[in-house]
C-alpha atoms as one frame of an Amber mdcrd trajectory, in Angstrom:
protein
   4.711 -27.353  -5.171   1.375 -25.842  -6.065  -1.138 -23.645  -4.285  -4.157
 -21.657  -5.419  -3.915 -17.897  -5.307  -7.610 -17.737  -4.517  -9.948 -20.422
  -3.268 -12.796 -21.243  -5.574 -10.923 -20.399  -8.765 -11.384 -23.215 -11.284
  -7.765 -23.225 -12.466  -5.473 -22.529  -9.515  -2.172 -20.824 -10.354   0.976
 -22.832  -9.852   3.703 -21.442  -7.674   7.237 -21.331  -9.032   9.642 -24.042
  -7.888  12.051 -22.811  -5.185  15.769 -22.969  -5.857  18.938 -23.106  -3.788
  20.903 -19.905  -4.296  24.706 -19.972  -4.352  26.013 -16.703  -2.945  29.594
 -17.478  -4.085  28.298 -17.916  -7.643  26.386 -14.610  -7.487  29.485 -12.841
  -6.176  31.709 -14.432  -8.837  29.265 -13.288 -11.511  29.284  -9.777 -10.050
  33.058  -9.607  -9.732  33.377 -10.937 -13.319  31.051  -8.311 -14.732  28.308
 -10.689 -15.827  25.989  -9.223 -13.152  25.832  -5.577 -12.152  22.888  -5.648
  -9.677  21.216  -8.190  -7.434  17.436  -7.617  -7.027  15.409  -9.238  -4.245
  11.696  -8.937  -5.029   8.490 -10.499  -3.808   4.915  -9.835  -2.725   4.136
  -8.080   0.480   4.783 -10.098   3.673   7.022 -12.569   1.832  10.146 -11.795
   3.901  12.140 -10.041   1.175  13.775  -7.439   3.444  14.962 -10.059   5.882
  16.267 -12.172   2.991  18.059  -9.198   1.410  19.768  -8.394   4.725  20.888
 -12.022   5.128  22.161 -11.998   1.550  24.185  -8.827   2.248  25.733 -10.390
   5.311  26.691 -13.492   3.302  28.284 -11.286   0.648  30.199  -9.337   3.295
  31.452 -12.561   4.879  32.725 -13.872   1.511  34.355 -10.534   0.707  35.878
 -10.229   4.170  34.685  -6.644   4.449  31.452  -4.624   4.615  30.522  -3.958
   0.985  26.896  -4.961   0.310  24.327  -2.141   0.490  20.554  -2.199   0.009
  18.673   0.129  -2.321  14.955   0.203  -1.648  12.361  -0.240  -4.400   9.298
   0.665  -2.354   7.073   3.429  -3.624   5.804   4.447  -0.171   8.840   3.966
   2.055  10.354   7.022   0.402   8.118   9.198   2.599   9.285  10.479   5.968
   6.927   9.885   8.891   5.021   7.094   7.155   6.695   4.305   9.081   4.213
   1.810  10.488   1.839   1.861   7.535   4.644   1.243   5.018   6.337  -1.391
   7.180   9.782   0.167   7.061  11.053  -2.021   9.932  14.358  -0.170   9.845
  15.684  -2.227  12.735  15.915  -5.188  10.357  18.794  -3.577   8.482  21.047
  -3.217  11.556  24.623  -2.839  10.250  23.660  -3.025   6.538  23.504   0.407
   4.866  20.247   1.222   3.095  19.225   3.951   0.648  16.099   5.512  -0.921
  14.041   5.406   2.281  12.832   8.593   4.015  13.864  10.844   1.142  10.594
  12.731   0.507   8.171  14.590   2.781   4.863  12.900   3.548   2.055  14.460
   1.567   4.208  15.096  -1.516   3.940  13.385  -4.883   7.266  11.638  -5.304
   7.219  10.067  -8.742   8.858   7.369 -10.804  11.124   9.861 -12.622  12.505
  11.192  -9.345  13.007   7.642  -8.184  14.981   6.677 -11.257  17.274   9.666
 -10.851  17.738   8.987  -7.114  18.293   5.294  -7.732  20.883   5.991 -10.431
  22.778   8.349  -8.119  22.707   5.884  -5.179  23.602   2.922  -7.394  26.540
   4.746  -8.957  27.829   5.805  -5.490  27.720   2.199  -4.216  29.629   0.977
  -7.292  32.209   3.754  -6.949  32.814   2.702  -3.331  33.524  -0.832  -4.546
  30.270  -2.065  -3.034  27.721  -4.646  -4.107  24.290  -3.028  -4.654  21.230
  -5.105  -3.685  17.881  -3.740  -4.807  15.021  -4.827  -2.555  11.299  -4.169
  -2.885   7.922  -5.055  -4.257   6.921  -1.949  -6.245   6.883  -3.150  -9.841
   7.339   0.180 -11.549  10.235   1.135  -9.278  11.934  -2.172  -9.964  11.362
  -1.622 -13.670  12.700   1.949 -13.502  15.889   0.699 -11.838  16.472  -2.311
 -14.063  15.028  -1.465 -17.486  18.213   0.241 -18.678  16.447   3.152 -20.341
  15.791   6.702 -19.233  12.199   7.449 -18.320  11.063  10.747 -19.856   9.360
  13.155 -17.421   6.041  13.452 -19.193   4.081  16.675 -18.825   0.443  16.477
 -17.682  -2.294  16.468 -20.353  -5.298  18.367 -18.885  -7.610  17.460 -21.773
  -6.863  13.748 -21.530  -7.209  13.831 -17.758 -10.601  15.471 -17.964 -11.789
  12.801 -20.409 -10.507   9.968 -18.252 -12.070  11.405 -15.084 -15.495  10.695
 -16.601 -14.822   6.936 -16.540 -15.121   4.754 -13.478 -12.051   3.107 -11.951
 -12.786  -0.386 -13.298 -12.982   0.940 -16.858  -9.694   2.749 -16.355  -8.050
  -0.362 -14.955  -9.110  -2.362 -18.024  -7.845   0.353 -20.358  -4.476   0.481
 -18.613  -4.164  -3.322 -18.601  -4.611  -3.285 -22.414  -1.918  -0.638 -22.897
   0.510  -1.929 -20.261  -0.048  -5.633 -19.506   2.494  -5.277 -16.695   1.027
  -2.632 -14.417   2.421  -1.940 -10.953  -0.189  -3.231  -8.484   0.137  -0.094
  -6.302  -0.978   2.073  -9.224  -4.301   0.179  -9.430  -5.293   1.344  -5.944
  -5.877   4.982  -6.942  -7.953   6.465  -9.774  -5.583   9.466 -10.008  -2.578
   7.182 -10.322  -4.284   5.069 -12.995  -5.072   8.238 -14.967  -1.409   9.292
 -14.689  -0.248   5.858 -15.813  -2.535   6.069 -18.838  -1.142   9.511 -19.585
   2.359   8.035 -19.539   1.378   4.990 -21.610  -0.191   7.119 -24.348   2.908
   9.322 -24.468   5.303   6.356 -24.671   3.387   4.959 -27.659   4.525   7.966
 -29.693   7.983   8.675 -28.285  11.030   6.342 -28.394  12.991   5.620 -25.262
  16.698   6.306 -24.729  19.176   3.883 -23.186  21.110   4.897 -20.100  24.839
   4.284 -19.767  24.817   4.216 -15.938  21.765   2.087 -15.058  22.328  -1.629
 -14.467  21.954  -3.866 -17.479  22.533  -7.383 -16.145  20.353  -8.039 -13.093
  20.230 -11.215 -11.005  16.641 -11.444  -9.793  15.759 -13.348  -6.615  12.109
 -13.807  -5.658  10.918 -14.597  -2.122   8.254 -17.285  -2.278   5.445 -18.120
   0.100   2.291 -20.173  -0.447  -1.020 -18.405  -0.695  -2.117 -19.775   2.665
   1.039 -18.626   4.425   0.911 -15.223   2.710  -2.686 -14.657   3.803  -1.807
 -15.615   7.395   1.222 -13.338   7.428  -0.696 -10.388   6.015  -3.468 -10.745
   8.596  -1.005 -11.183  11.452   1.109  -8.233  10.331  -1.930  -5.978   9.880
  -3.059  -6.630  13.443   0.470  -5.998  14.700   0.652  -2.676  12.879  -2.723
  -1.607  14.205  -1.618  -2.460  17.760   1.666  -0.654  17.235  -0.127   2.629
  16.543  -0.903   2.851  12.845  -4.078   4.819  13.568  -2.101   7.264  15.744
   0.472   7.616  12.952  -2.254   8.669  10.520  -3.681  11.109  13.092  -0.218
  12.663  13.573   0.230  13.082   9.858  -3.126  14.845   9.577  -2.411  16.997
  12.624   0.906  18.007  11.014  -1.048  19.674   8.220  -1.184  16.938   5.583
  -4.439  16.904   3.669  -6.319  13.618   4.287  -6.862  13.391   0.504  -3.101
  13.126   0.111  -2.984  10.199   2.524  -5.834   8.453   0.728  -3.800   8.887
  -2.480  -1.128   6.531  -1.100  -3.693   3.706  -0.916  -3.936   0.612   1.251
  -3.183   1.351   4.933  -3.275   5.135   4.534  -6.449   5.088   2.501  -8.543
   2.960   4.871  -7.107   4.152   8.150  -7.648   7.767   7.053 -11.272   6.942
   6.237 -11.601   5.465   9.712 -10.041   8.536  11.348 -12.444  10.781   9.400
 -15.436   8.723  10.559 -16.233   7.356   7.129 -15.628   3.775   8.174 -16.039
   1.964  11.498 -12.990   0.225  12.955 -14.270  -3.227  11.929 -15.096  -2.004
   8.417 -11.640  -0.494   8.118  -9.939  -3.684   9.296 -11.964  -5.906   6.966
 -11.648  -3.711   3.873  -7.959  -3.128   4.454  -7.155  -6.793   4.866  -9.013
  -7.620   1.676  -7.230  -4.819  -0.210  -3.801  -6.008   0.915  -4.593  -9.608
  -0.104  -5.648  -8.410  -3.547  -2.561  -6.240  -3.773  -0.269  -9.190  -3.013
  -1.974 -11.253  -5.762  -1.417  -8.464  -8.266   2.219  -8.267  -7.234   2.697
 -11.939  -7.995   0.950 -11.404 -11.358   3.434  -8.642 -12.116   6.448 -10.808
 -11.214   5.202 -13.774 -13.238   4.636 -11.336 -16.096   8.320 -10.327 -15.818
   9.218 -13.994 -16.304   7.003 -14.188 -19.392   8.902 -11.164 -20.744  12.163
 -13.063 -20.439  13.475 -12.085 -16.983  14.808 -15.054 -15.032  13.702 -14.924
 -11.406  15.359 -17.346  -9.005  12.604 -18.128  -6.498  13.679 -19.011  -2.944
  12.014 -19.969   0.314  13.111 -17.164   2.676
């Protein structure tokens, strides 16, 4: 099965071949100690949350008791009050417990180091309860932080380096980061400030060795939710219109009225960047809708590039049709 990621590209990318997943085999591997975490990943609008919930229910049915719990790997769903724009869809979880959602105030700068600590605590608690942890998300750096097995050092800011990087435009910074970190979380690329921070981290890591963690998962079973480019584009457009009709603009207005600086919302990128610009009168509604749809499509492509890069680095991803 093949499909281009972008029409007009001379050499269209080939989609992975979907597989049939055996939940009994996954559970046997987990119970036998060969697997210590199941991770459901995929680009935006690929149905990964729904698939993760269905997987948890299948695990519970085989175990004969509620035991599967979801740990989120979404860099924006951590923020309270940012619901429609981040697509939390909490009703999808129903009876399945979930963690690492709504754990930070909107407007704050929750970071990858905090996430790794919070993930480790939640993961350890699920294991201590005799549960089966299922990581679910599309934020590449968060997935990496949870599954890399090493402790991320909390790197102090470098004002001199930041001042130097601020003089470069965003495309130059993107190229520089891609050279230092071929696998770069797509969400980072949406913000100049986040790219500068990622460069700061990359330069630091070049000179400092990492330390392994005894309590992070080491043997991860990766499942990827697969959709064709055409279906992904249609889903993204349909979902965007649904979110706009559900009150995404009003959500942004409420956040601003609550005292959050619009610059902080723009920092989060995608929906919050463009809808905030519309609310501030910088963009018309049609401009906002068009630019946002394009940005989400580009974001989804970069997510797939990240996941295929994981495979090139030796991670086996079992791709499924959700």
